[in-house]
C-alpha positions as CSV (number, residue, x, y, z in Angstrom):
1,X,85.5,-70.0,189.2
2,X,86.4,-73.7,188.7
3,X,84.9,-74.4,192.2
4,X,81.6,-72.7,191.2
5,X,81.4,-74.7,187.9
6,X,82.1,-77.9,189.8
7,X,79.4,-77.1,192.4
8,X,76.8,-76.2,189.7
9,X,77.7,-79.4,187.9
10,X,77.2,-81.5,191.1
11,X,73.9,-79.8,191.8
12,X,72.7,-80.5,188.3
13,X,73.7,-84.1,188.5
14,X,71.9,-84.5,191.9
15,X,68.7,-82.8,190.4
16,X,68.9,-85.1,187.4
17,X,69.4,-88.2,189.6
18,X,66.4,-87.2,191.7
19,X,64.2,-86.6,188.6
20,X,65.2,-90.0,187.2
21,X,64.4,-91.7,190.5
22,X,61.0,-90.0,190.6
23,X,60.4,-91.1,187.0
24,X,61.4,-94.7,187.8
25,X,59.1,-94.7,190.8
26,X,56.2,-93.4,188.7
27,X,56.7,-96.1,186.0
28,X,57.0,-98.8,188.7
29,X,53.8,-97.5,190.4
30,X,51.9,-97.5,187.1
31,X,52.8,-101.1,186.3
32,X,51.8,-102.5,189.7
33,X,48.7,-104.7,189.8
34,X,45.5,-102.7,190.4
35,X,43.2,-105.6,190.9
36,X,44.2,-109.2,191.4
37,X,41.9,-112.1,191.1
38,X,42.9,-115.6,192.0
39,X,41.3,-119.0,191.7
40,X,42.0,-122.0,193.9
41,X,43.7,-123.7,191.0
42,X,45.4,-123.0,187.8
43,X,44.8,-119.4,186.7
44,X,45.8,-116.2,188.4
45,X,45.1,-112.8,186.9
46,X,46.6,-109.4,187.7
47,X,45.1,-106.3,186.0
48,X,47.8,-103.7,185.5
49,X,47.4,-99.9,186.1
50,X,47.4,-97.6,183.0
51,X,47.8,-100.6,180.7
52,X,45.3,-102.6,178.7
53,X,47.0,-105.7,180.0
54,X,46.2,-108.6,182.3
55,X,49.2,-110.6,183.5
56,X,47.9,-114.2,183.6
57,X,49.8,-116.9,185.4
58,X,48.8,-120.3,184.2
59,X,49.5,-123.4,186.4
60,X,49.2,-127.0,185.4
61,X,49.2,-129.2,188.5
62,X,51.6,-132.0,189.0
63,X,48.6,-134.4,189.0
64,X,47.4,-133.2,185.6
65,X,51.0,-133.2,184.2
66,X,51.4,-136.9,185.3
67,X,55.2,-137.1,185.2
68,X,55.7,-134.9,182.2
69,X,59.2,-134.0,180.9
70,X,57.9,-130.8,179.1
71,X,54.8,-128.8,179.0
72,X,53.9,-125.9,176.6
73,X,50.9,-123.7,176.5
74,X,49.3,-122.9,173.1
75,X,46.3,-120.8,172.3
76,X,44.8,-117.8,170.6
77,X,47.4,-115.6,172.3
78,X,50.3,-117.2,170.4
79,X,48.5,-118.3,167.2
80,X,48.5,-121.9,168.6
81,X,52.3,-122.1,168.2
82,X,53.1,-125.3,170.2
83,X,56.7,-124.2,171.0
84,X,56.2,-120.5,171.7
85,X,55.5,-120.6,175.4
86,X,57.3,-123.4,177.3
87,X,56.2,-123.8,180.9
88,X,58.6,-123.9,183.9
89,X,58.5,-126.8,186.2
90,X,58.4,-125.8,189.9
91,X,59.9,-127.6,192.9
92,X,56.5,-129.0,193.7
93,X,56.2,-130.6,190.2
94,X,53.6,-128.1,188.9
95,X,54.2,-126.2,185.6
96,X,53.7,-122.5,185.3
97,X,53.8,-119.8,182.6
98,X,53.1,-116.0,182.8
99,X,51.7,-114.1,179.9
100,X,50.6,-110.5,179.5
101,X,47.3,-110.6,177.6
102,X,45.1,-107.8,176.2
103,X,42.1,-107.2,178.5
104,X,38.5,-107.5,177.5
105,X,39.1,-110.6,175.4
106,X,38.6,-114.4,175.6
107,X,41.4,-116.7,174.7
108,X,41.1,-120.4,174.0
109,X,44.1,-122.5,175.0
110,X,45.4,-125.9,176.0
111,X,48.5,-127.5,177.5
112,X,50.7,-129.8,175.3
113,X,52.4,-132.4,177.5
114,X,55.5,-134.1,176.2
115,X,54.6,-133.0,172.6
116,X,52.0,-135.8,172.4
117,X,49.1,-135.2,174.9
118,X,46.7,-132.2,175.2
119,X,45.3,-131.3,178.5
120,X,42.7,-128.6,179.5
121,X,43.1,-126.3,182.5
122,X,40.9,-127.8,185.3
123,X,40.2,-124.3,186.5
124,X,39.5,-122.5,183.2
125,X,36.9,-119.7,183.1
126,X,34.9,-121.9,180.7
127,X,35.3,-124.5,177.9
128,X,34.3,-124.4,174.3
129,X,34.0,-127.1,171.7
130,X,37.1,-127.3,169.5
131,X,36.7,-127.4,165.8
132,X,39.5,-130.0,165.7
133,X,38.5,-133.5,167.0
134,X,36.1,-134.4,169.7
135,X,37.4,-132.2,172.5
136,X,37.0,-128.9,174.3
137,X,39.4,-126.0,174.6
138,X,39.9,-124.1,177.9
139,X,39.1,-120.4,177.9
140,X,40.5,-117.6,180.0
141,X,38.6,-114.3,180.1
142,X,40.7,-111.2,180.7
């Protein structure tokens, strides 16, 4: 009888493991990009399956950063919090950040370089006049 219980227990564990693996594969499949759009420059968008999200990768070129020590991205998506989204410096000297943004919206944003200089994205979807100062904000459309 102990052998039968052990065998049933092993079968149940195997079935449970298979179900979990199928479930994991389903979740992974649902979160894969459905449609990817890419620009030659700074903004890459991936629209995710079964989610109202667009994974946006922002890239500030080395030339635009001009020897920066730090770069942050601030905009409508983080309530213009200048320290919420630090960008990562790549080996090539570019700075990148990846954000999941709600689709069907427009987000104004800018890059803050070394906590003193603002820069627009040279490849933004469009630009709008800022209500602060004599400048434009970059816009990404998801």
